[in-house]
C-alpha positions in Angstrom: 182.1 104.7 115.1 185.5 104.3 116.9 184.1 101.6 118.8 182.9 99.8 115.9 186.1 100.6 114.0 188.3 99.0 116.8 186.3 95.7 116.1 186.0 95.8 112.4 189.3 94.9 111.0 190.4 95.9 107.2 187.2 94.0 105.8 184.7 96.2 107.8 186.3 99.3 107.0 187.0 98.8 103.4 183.2 97.6 103.0 182.1 100.9 104.9 184.1 103.0 102.3 183.0 100.9 99.3 179.5 102.0 100.6 180.3 105.5 100.7 182.1 105.5 97.2 178.9 104.0 95.8 176.7 106.4 97.0 178.7 109.2 95.9 178.9 107.7 92.4 175.1 107.8 92.0 174.6 111.3 93.4 177.2 112.6 91.4 175.8 110.9 88.2 172.4 112.5 89.3 174.1 115.8 89.8 175.5 115.7 86.2 172.3 114.5 84.6 169.4 116.4 85.9 170.8 119.9 85.1 170.4 119.2 81.6 166.7 118.2 82.2 165.4 120.7 84.8 165.1 123.9 82.4 162.8 121.6 80.1 161.0 120.2 83.0 160.1 123.8 84.1 159.4 124.9 80.6 156.9 121.9 80.3 155.0 123.4 83.4 155.5 127.0 81.8 157.7 128.3 84.5 161.4 128.6 83.2 162.0 131.9 84.9 161.3 129.7 88.2 164.5 128.1 87.9 166.4 130.3 90.3 163.5 129.9 92.8 164.2 126.0 92.8 167.7 126.8 93.3 166.9 129.0 96.4 164.4 126.2 98.0 166.9 123.7 97.4 169.5 125.5 98.7 167.5 126.4 101.9 166.7 122.7 102.3 170.3 121.9 102.1 171.0 124.6 104.6 168.4 124.0 107.5 168.4 120.3 107.0 172.0 119.8 108.0 171.5 120.6 111.6 168.5 118.4 112.4 170.3 115.8 110.2 173.5 116.1 112.3 171.4 115.6 115.5 169.7 112.5 114.1 173.0 111.2 113.3 174.0 111.6 116.8 170.7 110.8 118.5 169.5 107.9 116.5 172.9 107.0 115.0 174.7 106.8 111.5 172.9 104.1 109.9 169.3 105.1 110.9 170.3 108.6 109.7 171.4 107.3 106.3 168.0 105.3 106.0 165.9 108.3 106.9 167.9 110.5 104.3 167.6 107.9 101.6 163.9 107.6 102.3 163.5 111.3 101.9 165.5 111.4 98.5 163.5 108.6 97.0 160.3 109.9 97.9 161.2 113.6 96.7 162.3 112.2 93.4 159.4 110.1 92.8 157.1 112.8 93.4 159.1 115.1 91.2 158.5 112.4 88.5 154.8 112.9 88.7 154.5 116.6 89.2 152.3 118.5 87.0 152.3 122.0 88.9 155.5 123.8 89.9 154.5 124.2 93.4 154.5 120.3 93.9 157.8 120.3 91.8 159.5 122.7 93.8 158.1 120.9 97.3 159.5 117.5 95.6 162.8 119.1 95.0 163.3 120.3 98.5 162.6 116.8 100.1 165.0 115.2 97.7 167.5 118.1 98.6 166.8 117.3 102.4 167.5 113.6 101.9 170.6 114.1 99.7 172.5 116.5 102.1 171.6 114.1 104.8 173.4 111.4 102.9 176.3 113.7 101.9 176.6 114.9 105.7 176.6 111.4 106.6 179.6 110.6 104.4 181.6 113.6 105.8 180.9 112.6 109.5 181.9 108.9 109.0 185.1 110.0 107.2 185.7 112.3 110.1 184.9 109.4 112.5 187.8 107.3 110.8 190.7 109.5 109.9 193.2 111.6 111.4 193.0 115.4 111.2 196.1 115.7 108.6 194.7 112.9 106.4 191.1 114.0 106.4 191.3 116.6 103.9 192.6 114.1 101.4 190.4 111.1 102.2 187.3 113.8 102.1 188.2 114.7 98.4 188.4 110.9 97.4 184.7 110.7 98.2 184.1 113.3 95.3 186.4 110.9 93.0 183.1 109.4 91.1 182.6 113.0 89.7 185.5 112.9 87.4 183.9 110.1 85.7 180.3 111.0 86.0 181.1 114.5 84.6 181.4 113.0 81.1 178.5 110.3 81.6 175.9 112.5 83.0 175.4 115.1 80.1 174.8 112.6 77.4 172.6 110.5 79.7 170.5 113.7 80.6 170.4 114.5 76.8 169.0 111.0 76.1 166.3 111.7 78.5 165.7 115.2 77.3 165.2 113.9 73.6 162.6 111.9 74.7 160.3 114.7 75.7 158.3 114.6 78.9 158.1 111.2 79.6 162.0 111.1 79.5 162.1 114.1 81.9 159.8 112.2 84.2 161.7 108.7 83.7 165.2 110.4 84.8 163.9 111.4 88.0 162.1 108.4 88.8 165.4 106.3 88.1 167.4 107.9 90.7 164.5 107.8 93.3 164.6 104.1 93.1 168.4 103.6 92.6 169.6 105.4 95.6 167.9 103.2 98.5 169.2 100.1 96.8 172.7 101.5 96.6 172.4 102.9 100.2 171.6 99.3 101.5 175.3 98.3 101.4 176.3 101.1 103.9 173.4 100.7 106.1 173.5 97.1 106.3 177.1 96.9 107.2 176.9 99.3 109.8 173.6 97.4 111.2 175.5 93.9 110.9 178.6 95.3 112.7 176.4 96.8 115.7 174.7 93.3 115.8 178.1 91.7 116.0 179.2 94.0 118.8 175.8 93.4 120.7 176.2 89.6 120.4 179.8 89.9 121.8 178.9 92.2 124.6 175.9 90.1 125.8 178.2 87.1 125.7 180.6 88.8 128.2 177.8 89.8 130.3 177.7 93.5 129.6 174.4 95.4 129.7 173.5 98.5 127.8 173.2 101.9 129.5 169.8 102.3 131.2 170.1 106.0 130.7 168.2 106.1 127.2 164.9 106.9 125.7 163.8 103.3 125.1 163.0 101.7 121.6 166.9 101.9 121.3 167.4 105.6 121.4 170.3 107.1 123.3 170.6 111.0 123.3 173.7 112.8 123.1 172.7 114.6 126.4 172.3 111.5 128.2 175.6 110.0 127.0 177.3 113.5 127.9 175.6 113.6 131.4 176.0 109.7 132.1 179.7 109.6 131.0 181.0 112.8 132.7 179.3 111.8 135.9 181.3 108.6 136.0 184.6 110.3 135.0 184.3 112.1 138.4 183.5 109.1 140.4 186.3 106.4 140.0 188.6 104.3 137.8 187.7 101.5 135.3 189.2 98.2 135.4 188.0 97.3 131.8 190.7 95.6 129.7 191.7 97.2 126.6 189.7 96.5 123.4 191.0 94.8 120.3 193.4 97.1 118.3 192.2 98.2 114.7 194.3 97.4 111.6 197.7 99.2 111.1 196.2 101.4 108.5 193.6 102.8 111.1 195.8 102.9 114.1 194.5 106.4 115.0 191.6 104.6 116.3 193.4 103.1 119.0 193.0 105.3 122.3 196.1 106.3 124.2 197.6 103.7 126.6 197.1 106.1 129.6 193.3 106.2 128.8 192.5 103.0 130.5 194.5 103.8 133.7 193.7 107.1 134.9 191.0 109.5 134.7 190.7 113.4 134.5 191.3 114.4 138.1 189.2 117.6 138.6 190.2 118.1 142.3 194.0 118.1 141.7 193.4 119.9 138.4 196.4 117.9 136.7 196.3 116.0 133.6 195.6 112.3 133.5 198.8 110.2 134.7 201.0 113.1 135.0 201.5 116.1 137.4 201.5 118.8 134.7 198.8 121.4 135.0 195.7 121.0 132.7 195.7 122.7 129.4 193.0 125.3 128.5 191.0 122.6 126.5 191.1 119.9 129.5 190.3 122.5 131.8 187.2 123.5 129.9 186.4 119.7 129.3 186.9 119.4 133.2 184.4 122.3 133.7 182.0 120.7 131.3 182.1 117.2 133.3 181.6 118.9 136.7 178.6 120.9 135.5 177.2 117.8 133.6 177.5 115.5 136.7 175.6 117.9 138.8 172.9 118.3 136.1 172.8 114.5 136.1 172.1 114.2 139.8 169.6 117.1 139.6 167.2 115.8 136.7 167.7 112.1 136.6 166.4 111.9 133.0 167.0 108.1 132.9 163.4 107.5 134.6 161.1 109.1 132.1 157.7 108.7 131.0 156.6 108.4 127.2 155.8 112.0 127.2 158.9 113.0 128.7 160.8 111.0 126.1 159.0 112.9 123.5 159.6 116.2 125.0 163.4 115.3 125.4 163.6 114.4 121.5 161.8 117.9 120.8 164.5 119.6 122.6 167.5 117.5 121.4 166.4 118.2 117.8 165.6 121.9 118.7 162.3 121.8 116.4 161.4 125.4 117.1 164.7 126.5 116.2 164.6 124.5 113.0 161.1 125.7 112.1 162.1 129.3 112.6 165.1 129.0 110.6 163.2 127.4 107.8 160.7 129.8 107.5 162.7 132.8 108.0 165.0 131.7 105.1 161.9 130.9 102.8 160.0 134.3 103.8 163.0 136.4 103.3 164.8 134.8 100.1 161.7 133.6 97.8 160.2 137.1 97.3 163.5 138.4 95.5 162.6 136.0 92.6 158.6 136.2 93.1 158.4 140.1 92.9 157.9 140.3 89.1 155.3 137.7 89.2 153.2 140.1 91.2 151.1 142.5 89.6 152.7 145.5 91.3 156.2 144.0 91.1 158.2 145.7 94.1 155.4 147.8 94.7 153.2 144.9 96.0 153.1 145.4 99.8 153.1 141.5 100.2 156.2 141.2 98.9 157.7 143.7 101.4 155.6 142.1 104.1 157.2 138.8 103.5 160.7 140.2 103.6 160.1 142.0 106.7 158.5 139.0 108.1 161.4 136.8 107.3 163.9 139.0 108.8 161.9 139.3 112.0 161.7 135.5 112.3 165.4 135.1 111.7 166.0 137.8 114.4 163.7 135.7 116.6 165.9 132.5 115.6 169.2 133.9 116.7 167.8 135.5 119.8 166.0 131.9 120.7 169.2 130.0 119.9 171.7 132.2 122.0 169.4 132.5 124.9 166.7 129.8 125.2 167.7 126.6 123.0 168.7 123.7 125.2 170.8 122.2 122.6 170.9 124.8 119.7 171.2 124.1 116.0 174.2 126.5 115.8 175.9 126.4 119.2 177.1 130.1 120.2 180.2 128.5 121.7 181.3 127.3 118.4 180.3 130.3 116.4 182.3 132.4 118.7 185.5 130.6 117.5 187.1 132.8 114.8 188.2 130.1 112.6 184.8 128.5 112.5 183.1 131.8 112.1 185.7 132.8 109.3 185.4 129.7 107.6 181.7 129.6 107.5 181.7 133.2 106.2 184.2 132.3 103.6 182.0 129.4 102.7 178.9 131.5 102.4 180.4 134.2 99.8 182.1 131.1 98.0 178.8 129.6 97.2 177.1 132.7 96.7 179.2 133.6 94.3 179.2 130.6 92.6 175.4 130.2 92.8 175.1 133.9 91.2 176.8 132.9 88.1 175.7 129.1 87.6 171.8 129.5 88.1 171.0 130.2 84.3 174.6 129.4 83.0 173.4 126.4 81.0 170.4 128.4 79.8 172.8 131.1 78.3 174.9 128.9 76.6 171.9 127.1 74.6 170.2 130.4 73.8 173.1 133.0 73.3 175.9 130.6 72.3 173.9 127.8 70.4 175.2 124.6 72.4 173.4 121.7 72.5 171.9 120.6 75.9 174.7 118.0 76.3 177.5 120.4 75.2 176.2 123.3 77.7 176.2 120.6 80.4 179.7 119.8 79.4 181.1 123.3 79.6 179.0 123.8 82.8 180.1 120.7 84.6 183.8 121.2 83.7 183.9 123.3 87.0 182.8 120.3 88.9 185.6 118.3 87.4 188.3 120.8 88.0 187.0 121.0 91.5 187.3 117.5 92.2 190.8 117.3 90.8 191.9 120.4 92.8 190.4 119.1 96.0 192.6 115.8 95.7 195.7 118.1 95.2 194.5 120.5 98.1 194.1 117.4 100.3 197.5 116.3 99.6 199.0 119.7 99.9 197.6 119.9 103.2 199.0 116.5 104.3 202.4 117.2 103.3 202.5 120.9 104.5 200.4 120.4 107.6 198.8 123.8 106.9 195.4 124.7 105.2 195.4 128.4 105.3 197.5 129.3 102.4 195.7 126.5 100.3 192.4 128.4 101.2 193.8 131.9 100.3 195.3 130.6 97.1 191.9 129.1 96.0 189.9 132.4 96.4 192.6 134.3 94.3 192.3 131.4 91.8 188.4 131.5 91.8 188.5 135.2 91.3 190.9 134.8 88.4 188.3 132.3 87.0 185.3 134.9 87.5 187.2 137.6 86.0 187.7 135.5 82.9 184.0 134.6 82.9 183.2 138.0 82.7 185.5 138.3 79.5 184.0 135.0 77.7 180.4 135.8 78.3 180.0 137.2 74.9 178.5 136.4 71.6 181.8 136.1 69.9 183.9 134.4 72.6 185.8 131.2 72.0 184.8 127.7 73.4 188.1 127.4 74.8 187.8 130.7 76.7 184.6 129.5 78.0 185.9 126.2 79.3 189.1 127.6 80.6 187.1 130.1 82.8 185.2 127.1 84.3 188.5 125.1 85.0 189.9 127.9 86.6 187.2 128.5 88.7 186.7 124.9 89.7 190.3 124.7 90.7 189.8 127.7 92.8 186.5 126.2 94.4 188.1 122.9 95.2 191.1 124.5 96.9 188.9 126.7 99.0 186.3 124.2 100.0 188.8 121.4 101.3 190.9 123.9 103.3 188.0 125.8 105.0 186.2 122.6 105.8 189.5 121.0 107.1 190.1 124.3 109.1 186.8 124.4 110.8 187.3 120.7 111.9 190.9 121.4 113.5 190.0 123.7 116.2 187.5 121.3 117.6 187.6 118.1 119.6 186.3 115.1 118.1 183.1 115.1 119.8 182.3 118.4 118.1 183.4 117.6 114.7 179.9 116.7 113.5 178.3 119.9 114.7 181.1 121.9 113.4 180.7 120.4 109.9 177.3 121.1 110.1 177.7 124.6 110.9 180.1 125.4 108.2 177.8 123.5 105.6 174.6 125.1 106.8 175.9 128.6 106.5 177.5 127.8 103.2 174.5 126.6 101.7 172.4 129.7 103.2 175.0 131.5 101.1 174.1 129.4 98.0 170.3 130.2 98.6 171.3 134.0 98.9 173.4 133.7 95.5 170.3 132.1 93.8 167.8 134.6 95.2 170.0 137.4 93.7 170.2 135.5 90.4 166.7 135.2 90.1 166.4 138.9 91.1 168.5 140.1 88.7 167.3 137.5 86.0 163.6 138.5 86.6 164.1 142.3 86.6 166.8 142.6 84.0 165.9 140.2 81.5 162.4 141.7 80.5 164.2 145.1 80.5 167.0 143.9 78.2 164.5 142.2 76.0 162.6 145.3 75.7 165.6 147.3 74.9 166.9 144.9 72.1 163.8 143.5 70.5 162.0 145.4 67.6 158.7 146.7 68.6 156.8 144.2 66.7 158.3 141.3 69.0 157.7 142.9 72.1 154.7 140.7 72.6 156.9 137.5 72.8 158.8 138.7 76.0 156.3 136.9 78.5 156.7 133.8 76.6 160.7 133.9 75.9 161.1 134.5 79.9 158.8 131.6 80.8 160.1 128.7 78.4 163.5 128.0 77.2 162.2 125.9 74.0 160.2 129.1 73.0 163.5 131.0 73.2 165.3 128.7 71.1 162.4 128.3 68.6 163.6 131.6 67.2 165.7 130.9 63.9 169.4 131.7 64.4 170.5 134.7 62.8 167.2 136.4 62.7 166.5 139.7 64.3 164.4 138.5 67.2 167.0 135.7 68.0 169.9 138.2 67.9 168.0 140.4 70.4 167.5 137.5 72.6 171.1 136.6 72.7 172.2 139.9 73.4 169.8 140.3 76.2 171.1 136.9 77.7 174.6 138.1 77.4 173.7 141.6 79.3 172.2 139.6 82.1 174.9 137.1 82.6 177.6 139.8 82.7 175.6 141.4 85.7 175.6 138.2 87.5 179.4 137.8 87.1 180.1 140.9 88.2 178.2 140.3 91.5 179.8 137.3 92.0 183.2 138.9 91.6 182.3 141.4 94.3 181.2 138.6 96.8 184.9 137.2 96.8 186.1 140.2 98.2 184.7 139.7 101.7 185.3 136.0 101.2 189.0 136.5 100.9 189.1 138.8 104.2 187.0 135.9 106.0 189.8 133.4 104.9 192.5 135.7 106.2 190.9 135.7 109.7 191.0 132.0 110.2 193.5 130.4 112.4 196.6 128.8 110.7 196.3 125.5 112.6 199.4 122.9 112.4 197.3 119.9 111.2 200.2 117.6 112.2 200.8 118.7 115.8 196.9 119.2 116.7 196.1 115.6 115.0 193.0 114.0 115.8 192.1 110.5 115.9 188.6 109.2 115.2 186.7 109.1 118.6 183.2 108.7 117.6 180.8 106.9 119.8 177.6 106.6 118.1 177.0 103.6 116.2 173.4 103.0 115.6 172.0 105.1 118.2 171.1 102.1 120.6 172.4 102.1 123.9 175.9 101.2 123.5 177.3 97.8 124.7 180.9 98.9 124.5 180.6 102.2 126.6 177.8 101.0 129.2 177.2 103.2 132.2 179.3 101.0 134.8 182.4 100.6 132.4 183.2 104.0 130.9 186.8 104.8 130.2 188.1 108.1 130.4 189.1 108.1 126.5 185.3 107.6 125.8 184.3 110.0 128.6 186.4 112.7 126.9 185.0 112.1 123.3 181.7 112.8 124.6 182.5 116.0 126.9 180.9 119.2 124.9 184.0 121.1 125.7 184.8 124.6 123.9 187.3 124.6 121.1 190.4 126.2 121.5 
């Protein structure tokens, strides 16, 4: 991205960001529309209680999809990754629109989640490619600006589809499945056309692409790392300086000494000076030496088609991906499915799945630590306390949020009597507040050059919101109190998310920003899956008991239907004895979920405190991405690598 950005000018960069904002607008509109429809769609299939299972599967898809999507964005390129993700999203939504069985529905939602997270991850990485560290939190938060508008457009749009019954439910998913690929075309075409421009210019100047690639236009991270680091130890480059970017993006220009001197491994001094190497430069130098030896030994550029396939297998860490996916699904889903088995928690199959999932996850950890060539979650990054603490904070934050949000709109409609549209307004007020708070958090991080205090304040504000939620989850609570609790929780969530993501990115070199972001988002989404599984377990076990406790004996036979269908629960007249009993049962369960959510914020606060308080201004980063479309780079070919491009490819450990 840096190489492209240096040749774009203002028009190219503005077009890229226009594409990012258009995609964000459509996806935020979907995120504010479908929550109104989903409970009714599942009720149409007779499986309203499976709502938490859908949340779990989608969270797992969001989690396990990020590491391979990061590798696709690095191996094949940003544009190809966006194209692939948009295709997955579209296919998932079109299958959802035609689903007649809950299993098909869940699989289709998982596909759409894989595509959606891929598009969102590409947005985050492109922002990281083109911003300085001190500005990154602010620019990242602007990508969520469309949520401020779609928060108010989505609920009435969802209510519009909901009022049209089953045809409307299906039409809503079909519309979004068709629109996203069309909207993503602007971003994809801009990246593709810019790459073609660079290619024509390079060929006109007599440059050739690197021969150390996989053929068919694919160059892997390992090939680029090995070839660049081998060259960095062998001599100097005489390539002239590239064109400078516009003033607004002047940080994309490499330092002047980058084209004159190289990292001198023999003298162990910094380029262009006699000072000793810093700890980071020393690790990068060691990585360059090791990579050069590996390049000489293996000569990967001379590969058969089978070798290319094997190389992609290792680069994408397919075995680790499968183990993580199967392990998460096997371990988490039984918590919501247990009550559907004849013997409930006494069923041996439930415990077999849980223990199998735990063993598979243990195998995943062992394999990634000892055998994976390019692990999904690199241990060298996980050893960093800031990345580990930030990821843990994200885990507990999302686990808490998914605990109290999974069945919140159902609670609002049944226990409090709100319409689907009004229930969505109240629920989505959290997102609205989070987007506004994220902008403020990004600005505060920019002017103070610190992020940690913002994150700690965010956790405390979020905890205050959850405490108020516990007070407002009553039959006689005011609407003002309900909305206020959501707004306070959203402010805390916006502060926390921006601060933690900025912190995780601040302790790595630019070459590791993508994978550090993926680690944070992966563990965060696993937290969402855990929160959803807890919500499902509490809902599926506690709601039947509370209904049995509150309902008159003559109405006990309705319990299975009340649990399975939201419209059936709403069919009892307001004020009738059965409806009052149902309302009380919903309140009881929602309070349990909020109590669990509050408890999860305690370890989250401790994790936030463990992060390093980095000076964002002093440790500033410029965008140094070199992956454009995954094809062999014509501006960083094997014979003309500069030291700035070499260092951006080195896999040095973070400080």
